N, C-alpha and C positions, 0 to 999 in steps of 0.2 A: 457695807451694811449687810447684816445677816438677814435671810428671808423672814425670820420670825420677829424682827424688830418693828414694833409699831409705836412704841412710846419713846419720846426723846430721852436721851441719856443726859445726865447732868455733868457737864464738864465743870470747870471752875466758874461758878456763877458770876464772879467778878471780872472774868476775862471778856474784854470787848474787842471785836474785830470790825474794822472799817473795810468794806468791800467797795472798790471803785471800778466801774466798768460802764462804758457807754452802750454796750449791747444788752438790752433788757433781758434777754433769755439767759445770758451768762450771769448777770447780776442776780436774777431770781434763783437760778440753780445753786450758785455758790452760797448765797444768803440762806436759802432753805436748808441746805446741807449743814451749814454751821449752826443754825438755830436748832435743828434737830439734835445736834450733838450737845446742846446746852449752852452755847455761846450767846452772848448779847451781840446783836449784829446791827451796825450802822451802815447805811448805803448812800452812795453818791454816784451820779452818772456823768460827772465831769470834774476836771481838776479844781475849778473854783469852789464848787460845793464841797469837795473833799477837804480843801484847805480850811474852809470855814468850819467844817465839822470837827477837824482836828483841833482848832483853836477853842471851839465851844465845849467839846467833850473828848479829850485826848484818848484814843484807843490804845489797847495793849499791842495790837498788831494791825498793819495795813496791808491788804491784798490789793495791789494797784496795777491796772492795765497800763501799758506803756503808751499806746496810741489813743489818746483822748482828745476831744475837742477843747479848744482854749488852751489851758495849761496842760502840756503833755505830761505823762507819768515821770519821765526822767527829770524834767524841770521841777516838777512838784517835789520829787525826792530830794533834789539838791536844796531846794528852798527849805524843806522841813529839817534837813540835816543841819543847815546853817543857822536856823532859828527855831529850835524845838519849842513846843508849847510849855 
């Protein structure tokens, strides 16, 4: 980000990113950066919520932490690849 950037830039307004992280600081940081760049951001703090979010509103991209409570990131990735929304 350049020092004079104060307004969000518009990326593809239709691009949706699902950010999945159980660390609230990481979740907020990544979500805020993506939103600032103009992306529509969905958030989940565990694998179950992420799976539900994908079924309800499939994103264009998923940024997924590997070490999550409940369904871990690798298991969720395998599940989504075997049964896409």
